[in-house]
mmCIF file of the N, C-alpha and C atoms, coordinates in Angstrom:
data_MODEL
# 
_entry.id   MODEL 
# 
loop_
_atom_site.group_PDB 
_atom_site.id 
_atom_site.type_symbol 
_atom_site.label_atom_id 
_atom_site.label_alt_id 
_atom_site.label_comp_id 
_atom_site.label_asym_id 
_atom_site.label_entity_id 
_atom_site.label_seq_id 
_atom_site.pdbx_PDB_ins_code 
_atom_site.Cartn_x 
_atom_site.Cartn_y 
_atom_site.Cartn_z 
_atom_site.occupancy 
_atom_site.B_iso_or_equiv 
_atom_site.pdbx_formal_charge 
_atom_site.auth_seq_id 
_atom_site.auth_comp_id 
_atom_site.auth_asym_id 
_atom_site.auth_atom_id 
_atom_site.pdbx_PDB_model_num 
ATOM 1   N N  . UNK A 1 1  ? -28.924 30.812  9.662   1.00 0.00 ? 1  UNK A N  1 
ATOM 2   C CA . UNK A 1 1  ? -27.373 31.132  9.522   1.00 0.00 ? 1  UNK A CA 1 
ATOM 3   C C  . UNK A 1 1  ? -26.567 30.634  8.753   1.00 0.00 ? 1  UNK A C  1 
ATOM 4   N N  . UNK A 1 2  ? -25.698 31.453  7.732   1.00 0.00 ? 2  UNK A N  1 
ATOM 5   C CA . UNK A 1 2  ? -25.390 30.875  6.873   1.00 0.00 ? 2  UNK A CA 1 
ATOM 6   C C  . UNK A 1 2  ? -23.808 29.873  7.476   1.00 0.00 ? 2  UNK A C  1 
ATOM 7   N N  . UNK A 1 3  ? -23.498 29.641  6.543   1.00 0.00 ? 3  UNK A N  1 
ATOM 8   C CA . UNK A 1 3  ? -22.705 28.449  6.639   1.00 0.00 ? 3  UNK A CA 1 
ATOM 9   C C  . UNK A 1 3  ? -21.026 28.919  6.378   1.00 0.00 ? 3  UNK A C  1 
ATOM 10  N N  . UNK A 1 4  ? -19.845 29.170  7.229   1.00 0.00 ? 4  UNK A N  1 
ATOM 11  C CA . UNK A 1 4  ? -18.819 29.898  6.981   1.00 0.00 ? 4  UNK A CA 1 
ATOM 12  C C  . UNK A 1 4  ? -17.661 28.833  5.242   1.00 0.00 ? 4  UNK A C  1 
ATOM 13  N N  . UNK A 1 5  ? -17.885 29.591  4.494   1.00 0.00 ? 5  UNK A N  1 
ATOM 14  C CA . UNK A 1 5  ? -18.033 29.145  2.925   1.00 0.00 ? 5  UNK A CA 1 
ATOM 15  C C  . UNK A 1 5  ? -16.168 29.593  3.336   1.00 0.00 ? 5  UNK A C  1 
ATOM 16  N N  . UNK A 1 6  ? -15.614 30.095  3.439   1.00 0.00 ? 6  UNK A N  1 
ATOM 17  C CA . UNK A 1 6  ? -13.936 30.751  4.071   1.00 0.00 ? 6  UNK A CA 1 
ATOM 18  C C  . UNK A 1 6  ? -13.680 30.095  4.015   1.00 0.00 ? 6  UNK A C  1 
ATOM 19  N N  . UNK A 1 7  ? -13.742 28.580  5.206   1.00 0.00 ? 7  UNK A N  1 
ATOM 20  C CA . UNK A 1 7  ? -13.029 27.353  5.918   1.00 0.00 ? 7  UNK A CA 1 
ATOM 21  C C  . UNK A 1 7  ? -13.080 26.451  4.794   1.00 0.00 ? 7  UNK A C  1 
ATOM 22  N N  . UNK A 1 8  ? -12.175 25.983  4.725   1.00 0.00 ? 8  UNK A N  1 
ATOM 23  C CA . UNK A 1 8  ? -11.968 24.398  4.100   1.00 0.00 ? 8  UNK A CA 1 
ATOM 24  C C  . UNK A 1 8  ? -12.336 23.004  5.187   1.00 0.00 ? 8  UNK A C  1 
ATOM 25  N N  . UNK A 1 9  ? -13.340 22.490  4.788   1.00 0.00 ? 9  UNK A N  1 
ATOM 26  C CA . UNK A 1 9  ? -13.184 21.149  6.171   1.00 0.00 ? 9  UNK A CA 1 
ATOM 27  C C  . UNK A 1 9  ? -13.164 20.056  4.750   1.00 0.00 ? 9  UNK A C  1 
ATOM 28  N N  . UNK A 1 10 ? -11.549 19.614  5.725   1.00 0.00 ? 10 UNK A N  1 
ATOM 29  C CA . UNK A 1 10 ? -11.188 18.377  5.261   1.00 0.00 ? 10 UNK A CA 1 
ATOM 30  C C  . UNK A 1 10 ? -12.990 17.135  4.809   1.00 0.00 ? 10 UNK A C  1 
ATOM 31  N N  . UNK A 1 11 ? -12.841 16.394  4.465   1.00 0.00 ? 11 UNK A N  1 
ATOM 32  C CA . UNK A 1 11 ? -13.790 16.070  4.881   1.00 0.00 ? 11 UNK A CA 1 
ATOM 33  C C  . UNK A 1 11 ? -13.671 14.368  5.458   1.00 0.00 ? 11 UNK A C  1 
ATOM 34  N N  . UNK A 1 12 ? -14.275 12.888  5.997   1.00 0.00 ? 12 UNK A N  1 
ATOM 35  C CA . UNK A 1 12 ? -13.423 12.559  6.275   1.00 0.00 ? 12 UNK A CA 1 
ATOM 36  C C  . UNK A 1 12 ? -13.263 11.239  5.167   1.00 0.00 ? 12 UNK A C  1 
ATOM 37  N N  . UNK A 1 13 ? -14.069 10.966  4.277   1.00 0.00 ? 13 UNK A N  1 
ATOM 38  C CA . UNK A 1 13 ? -12.806 9.667   3.738   1.00 0.00 ? 13 UNK A CA 1 
ATOM 39  C C  . UNK A 1 13 ? -11.435 10.343  2.531   1.00 0.00 ? 13 UNK A C  1 
ATOM 40  N N  . UNK A 1 14 ? -11.317 11.494  3.328   1.00 0.00 ? 14 UNK A N  1 
ATOM 41  C CA . UNK A 1 14 ? -9.087  11.453  3.263   1.00 0.00 ? 14 UNK A CA 1 
ATOM 42  C C  . UNK A 1 14 ? -8.319  11.526  4.242   1.00 0.00 ? 14 UNK A C  1 
ATOM 43  N N  . UNK A 1 15 ? -9.150  10.952  5.317   1.00 0.00 ? 15 UNK A N  1 
ATOM 44  C CA . UNK A 1 15 ? -8.815  10.117  6.563   1.00 0.00 ? 15 UNK A CA 1 
ATOM 45  C C  . UNK A 1 15 ? -7.551  9.346   6.206   1.00 0.00 ? 15 UNK A C  1 
ATOM 46  N N  . UNK A 1 16 ? -6.405  9.172   6.035   1.00 0.00 ? 16 UNK A N  1 
ATOM 47  C CA . UNK A 1 16 ? -5.641  7.824   5.853   1.00 0.00 ? 16 UNK A CA 1 
ATOM 48  C C  . UNK A 1 16 ? -5.325  7.216   6.793   1.00 0.00 ? 16 UNK A C  1 
ATOM 49  N N  . UNK A 1 17 ? -6.014  5.704   6.854   1.00 0.00 ? 17 UNK A N  1 
ATOM 50  C CA . UNK A 1 17 ? -6.542  5.108   7.996   1.00 0.00 ? 17 UNK A CA 1 
ATOM 51  C C  . UNK A 1 17 ? -4.961  3.991   7.435   1.00 0.00 ? 17 UNK A C  1 
ATOM 52  N N  . UNK A 1 18 ? -4.024  4.030   8.794   1.00 0.00 ? 18 UNK A N  1 
ATOM 53  C CA . UNK A 1 18 ? -3.432  1.944   8.181   1.00 0.00 ? 18 UNK A CA 1 
ATOM 54  C C  . UNK A 1 18 ? -3.647  1.142   8.574   1.00 0.00 ? 18 UNK A C  1 
ATOM 55  N N  . UNK A 1 19 ? -2.802  -0.277  7.999   1.00 0.00 ? 19 UNK A N  1 
ATOM 56  C CA . UNK A 1 19 ? -3.163  -1.315  8.409   1.00 0.00 ? 19 UNK A CA 1 
ATOM 57  C C  . UNK A 1 19 ? -2.358  -2.095  8.568   1.00 0.00 ? 19 UNK A C  1 
ATOM 58  N N  . UNK A 1 20 ? -2.044  -3.248  9.866   1.00 0.00 ? 20 UNK A N  1 
ATOM 59  C CA . UNK A 1 20 ? -1.375  -4.546  10.228  1.00 0.00 ? 20 UNK A CA 1 
ATOM 60  C C  . UNK A 1 20 ? -1.033  -5.216  9.116   1.00 0.00 ? 20 UNK A C  1 
ATOM 61  N N  . UNK A 1 21 ? -0.912  -5.503  7.847   1.00 0.00 ? 21 UNK A N  1 
ATOM 62  C CA . UNK A 1 21 ? -0.324  -6.715  7.686   1.00 0.00 ? 21 UNK A CA 1 
ATOM 63  C C  . UNK A 1 21 ? 0.043   -7.957  8.052   1.00 0.00 ? 21 UNK A C  1 
ATOM 64  N N  . UNK A 1 22 ? 0.652   -7.267  8.802   1.00 0.00 ? 22 UNK A N  1 
ATOM 65  C CA . UNK A 1 22 ? 2.470   -8.684  8.967   1.00 0.00 ? 22 UNK A CA 1 
ATOM 66  C C  . UNK A 1 22 ? 1.463   -9.586  10.012  1.00 0.00 ? 22 UNK A C  1 
ATOM 67  N N  . UNK A 1 23 ? -0.020  -8.940  10.992  1.00 0.00 ? 23 UNK A N  1 
ATOM 68  C CA . UNK A 1 23 ? -0.364  -9.924  11.114  1.00 0.00 ? 23 UNK A CA 1 
ATOM 69  C C  . UNK A 1 23 ? -1.274  -10.427 10.127  1.00 0.00 ? 23 UNK A C  1 
ATOM 70  N N  . UNK A 1 24 ? -2.018  -10.762 9.536   1.00 0.00 ? 24 UNK A N  1 
ATOM 71  C CA . UNK A 1 24 ? -2.532  -11.326 8.327   1.00 0.00 ? 24 UNK A CA 1 
ATOM 72  C C  . UNK A 1 24 ? -2.353  -13.221 8.044   1.00 0.00 ? 24 UNK A C  1 
ATOM 73  N N  . UNK A 1 25 ? -3.367  -13.454 8.176   1.00 0.00 ? 25 UNK A N  1 
ATOM 74  C CA . UNK A 1 25 ? -3.338  -15.025 7.948   1.00 0.00 ? 25 UNK A CA 1 
ATOM 75  C C  . UNK A 1 25 ? -3.266  -15.457 6.323   1.00 0.00 ? 25 UNK A C  1 
ATOM 76  N N  . UNK A 1 26 ? -2.550  -16.629 6.037   1.00 0.00 ? 26 UNK A N  1 
ATOM 77  C CA . UNK A 1 26 ? -2.112  -16.445 4.680   1.00 0.00 ? 26 UNK A CA 1 
ATOM 78  C C  . UNK A 1 26 ? -2.888  -16.840 3.951   1.00 0.00 ? 26 UNK A C  1 
ATOM 79  N N  . UNK A 1 27 ? -4.070  -16.789 4.019   1.00 0.00 ? 27 UNK A N  1 
ATOM 80  C CA . UNK A 1 27 ? -5.250  -17.109 4.060   1.00 0.00 ? 27 UNK A CA 1 
ATOM 81  C C  . UNK A 1 27 ? -5.342  -15.738 3.055   1.00 0.00 ? 27 UNK A C  1 
ATOM 82  N N  . UNK A 1 28 ? -5.157  -14.502 4.395   1.00 0.00 ? 28 UNK A N  1 
ATOM 83  C CA . UNK A 1 28 ? -5.171  -13.349 4.104   1.00 0.00 ? 28 UNK A CA 1 
ATOM 84  C C  . UNK A 1 28 ? -4.120  -13.020 2.814   1.00 0.00 ? 28 UNK A C  1 
ATOM 85  N N  . UNK A 1 29 ? -3.334  -13.276 2.651   1.00 0.00 ? 29 UNK A N  1 
ATOM 86  C CA . UNK A 1 29 ? -2.336  -12.212 2.119   1.00 0.00 ? 29 UNK A CA 1 
ATOM 87  C C  . UNK A 1 29 ? -2.334  -12.830 0.439   1.00 0.00 ? 29 UNK A C  1 
ATOM 88  N N  . UNK A 1 30 ? -2.801  -14.425 0.805   1.00 0.00 ? 30 UNK A N  1 
ATOM 89  C CA . UNK A 1 30 ? -2.946  -14.371 -0.470  1.00 0.00 ? 30 UNK A CA 1 
ATOM 90  C C  . UNK A 1 30 ? -4.350  -14.436 -2.038  1.00 0.00 ? 30 UNK A C  1 
ATOM 91  N N  . UNK A 1 31 ? -5.404  -13.827 -0.561  1.00 0.00 ? 31 UNK A N  1 
ATOM 92  C CA . UNK A 1 31 ? -6.606  -13.324 -1.125  1.00 0.00 ? 31 UNK A CA 1 
ATOM 93  C C  . UNK A 1 31 ? -5.183  -11.384 -2.174  1.00 0.00 ? 31 UNK A C  1 
ATOM 94  N N  . UNK A 1 32 ? -4.563  -10.693 -0.863  1.00 0.00 ? 32 UNK A N  1 
ATOM 95  C CA . UNK A 1 32 ? -4.656  -9.583  -1.217  1.00 0.00 ? 32 UNK A CA 1 
ATOM 96  C C  . UNK A 1 32 ? -3.212  -9.850  -2.785  1.00 0.00 ? 32 UNK A C  1 
ATOM 97  N N  . UNK A 1 33 ? -2.403  -10.609 -2.711  1.00 0.00 ? 33 UNK A N  1 
ATOM 98  C CA . UNK A 1 33 ? -1.854  -10.994 -3.975  1.00 0.00 ? 33 UNK A CA 1 
ATOM 99  C C  . UNK A 1 33 ? -2.677  -11.302 -4.882  1.00 0.00 ? 33 UNK A C  1 
ATOM 100 N N  . UNK A 1 34 ? -3.804  -11.786 -4.534  1.00 0.00 ? 34 UNK A N  1 
ATOM 101 C CA . UNK A 1 34 ? -5.316  -12.086 -6.553  1.00 0.00 ? 34 UNK A CA 1 
ATOM 102 C C  . UNK A 1 34 ? -5.487  -11.111 -6.873  1.00 0.00 ? 34 UNK A C  1 
ATOM 103 N N  . UNK A 1 35 ? -6.252  -9.776  -5.181  1.00 0.00 ? 35 UNK A N  1 
ATOM 104 C CA . UNK A 1 35 ? -5.608  -8.621  -5.991  1.00 0.00 ? 35 UNK A CA 1 
ATOM 105 C C  . UNK A 1 35 ? -5.587  -7.906  -6.354  1.00 0.00 ? 35 UNK A C  1 
ATOM 106 N N  . UNK A 1 36 ? -3.735  -8.294  -6.080  1.00 0.00 ? 36 UNK A N  1 
ATOM 107 C CA . UNK A 1 36 ? -2.859  -7.376  -6.381  1.00 0.00 ? 36 UNK A CA 1 
ATOM 108 C C  . UNK A 1 36 ? -3.156  -7.555  -7.990  1.00 0.00 ? 36 UNK A C  1 
ATOM 109 N N  . UNK A 1 37 ? -2.760  -8.557  -8.470  1.00 0.00 ? 37 UNK A N  1 
ATOM 110 C CA . UNK A 1 37 ? -2.767  -8.971  -9.948  1.00 0.00 ? 37 UNK A CA 1 
ATOM 111 C C  . UNK A 1 37 ? -3.754  -8.421  -10.571 1.00 0.00 ? 37 UNK A C  1 
ATOM 112 N N  . UNK A 1 38 ? -4.776  -8.691  -10.717 1.00 0.00 ? 38 UNK A N  1 
ATOM 113 C CA . UNK A 1 38 ? -6.095  -8.479  -11.098 1.00 0.00 ? 38 UNK A CA 1 
ATOM 114 C C  . UNK A 1 38 ? -6.241  -6.882  -11.288 1.00 0.00 ? 38 UNK A C  1 
ATOM 115 N N  . UNK A 1 39 ? -5.571  -6.324  -9.978  1.00 0.00 ? 39 UNK A N  1 
ATOM 116 C CA . UNK A 1 39 ? -5.164  -4.327  -10.800 1.00 0.00 ? 39 UNK A CA 1 
ATOM 117 C C  . UNK A 1 39 ? -4.637  -4.329  -11.108 1.00 0.00 ? 39 UNK A C  1 
ATOM 118 N N  . UNK A 1 40 ? -3.284  -4.894  -11.458 1.00 0.00 ? 40 UNK A N  1 
ATOM 119 C CA . UNK A 1 40 ? -2.367  -4.936  -12.321 1.00 0.00 ? 40 UNK A CA 1 
ATOM 120 C C  . UNK A 1 40 ? -2.696  -5.890  -13.681 1.00 0.00 ? 40 UNK A C  1 
ATOM 121 N N  . UNK A 1 41 ? -3.681  -6.552  -14.088 1.00 0.00 ? 41 UNK A N  1 
ATOM 122 C CA . UNK A 1 41 ? -4.055  -6.585  -15.531 1.00 0.00 ? 41 UNK A CA 1 
ATOM 123 C C  . UNK A 1 41 ? -5.693  -5.531  -15.759 1.00 0.00 ? 41 UNK A C  1 
ATOM 124 N N  . UNK A 1 42 ? -6.137  -4.904  -15.577 1.00 0.00 ? 42 UNK A N  1 
ATOM 125 C CA . UNK A 1 42 ? -7.025  -3.881  -15.479 1.00 0.00 ? 42 UNK A CA 1 
ATOM 126 C C  . UNK A 1 42 ? -6.123  -2.637  -15.599 1.00 0.00 ? 42 UNK A C  1 
ATOM 127 N N  . UNK A 1 43 ? -4.718  -1.954  -14.746 1.00 0.00 ? 43 UNK A N  1 
ATOM 128 C CA . UNK A 1 43 ? -4.142  -1.149  -14.953 1.00 0.00 ? 43 UNK A CA 1 
ATOM 129 C C  . UNK A 1 43 ? -4.076  -1.278  -16.765 1.00 0.00 ? 43 UNK A C  1 
ATOM 130 N N  . UNK A 1 44 ? -3.250  -2.488  -17.091 1.00 0.00 ? 44 UNK A N  1 
ATOM 131 C CA . UNK A 1 44 ? -2.009  -3.226  -18.348 1.00 0.00 ? 44 UNK A CA 1 
ATOM 132 C C  . UNK A 1 44 ? -3.600  -2.877  -19.256 1.00 0.00 ? 44 UNK A C  1 
ATOM 133 N N  . UNK A 1 45 ? -4.626  -3.036  -18.758 1.00 0.00 ? 45 UNK A N  1 
ATOM 134 C CA . UNK A 1 45 ? -5.913  -3.344  -20.537 1.00 0.00 ? 45 UNK A CA 1 
ATOM 135 C C  . UNK A 1 45 ? -5.876  -1.428  -20.613 1.00 0.00 ? 45 UNK A C  1 
ATOM 136 N N  . UNK A 1 46 ? -6.629  -1.413  -19.152 1.00 0.00 ? 46 UNK A N  1 
ATOM 137 C CA . UNK A 1 46 ? -6.304  -0.011  -19.348 1.00 0.00 ? 46 UNK A CA 1 
ATOM 138 C C  . UNK A 1 46 ? -5.450  1.357   -20.070 1.00 0.00 ? 46 UNK A C  1 
ATOM 139 N N  . UNK A 1 47 ? -3.957  0.910   -19.883 1.00 0.00 ? 47 UNK A N  1 
ATOM 140 C CA . UNK A 1 47 ? -3.429  1.612   -21.031 1.00 0.00 ? 47 UNK A CA 1 
ATOM 141 C C  . UNK A 1 47 ? -3.529  1.129   -21.752 1.00 0.00 ? 47 UNK A C  1 
ATOM 142 N N  . UNK A 1 48 ? -3.354  0.255   -22.246 1.00 0.00 ? 48 UNK A N  1 
ATOM 143 C CA . UNK A 1 48 ? -3.339  -0.206  -23.977 1.00 0.00 ? 48 UNK A CA 1 
ATOM 144 C C  . UNK A 1 48 ? -4.779  0.597   -24.368 1.00 0.00 ? 48 UNK A C  1 
ATOM 145 N N  . UNK A 1 49 ? -5.901  0.059   -23.820 1.00 0.00 ? 49 UNK A N  1 
ATOM 146 C CA . UNK A 1 49 ? -6.830  0.923   -24.643 1.00 0.00 ? 49 UNK A CA 1 
ATOM 147 C C  . UNK A 1 49 ? -7.483  2.678   -24.920 1.00 0.00 ? 49 UNK A C  1 
ATOM 148 N N  . UNK A 1 50 ? -6.131  3.209   -23.854 1.00 0.00 ? 50 UNK A N  1 
ATOM 149 C CA . UNK A 1 50 ? -5.696  4.834   -23.722 1.00 0.00 ? 50 UNK A CA 1 
ATOM 150 C C  . UNK A 1 50 ? -4.854  5.304   -24.833 1.00 0.00 ? 50 UNK A C  1 
ATOM 151 N N  . UNK A 1 51 ? -4.172  4.126   -25.451 1.00 0.00 ? 51 UNK A N  1 
ATOM 152 C CA . UNK A 1 51 ? -2.526  4.427   -25.882 1.00 0.00 ? 51 UNK A CA 1 
ATOM 153 C C  . UNK A 1 51 ? -3.351  4.182   -27.336 1.00 0.00 ? 51 UNK A C  1 
ATOM 154 N N  . UNK A 1 52 ? -4.603  3.476   -27.474 1.00 0.00 ? 52 UNK A N  1 
ATOM 155 C CA . UNK A 1 52 ? -5.297  3.633   -28.784 1.00 0.00 ? 52 UNK A CA 1 
ATOM 156 C C  . UNK A 1 52 ? -6.128  5.137   -29.601 1.00 0.00 ? 52 UNK A C  1 
# 
């Protein structure tokens, strides 16, 4: 039997998960800060390369 393509099925990766960072340790928070700094550097490089 053919699948009904008129119904839109939300993929599982579209679910929004929430995280409680308030219970994170100081070490965890320092990792998140480092990852944010790396992400900002990548974004700045991307914007510089896209504007040329």
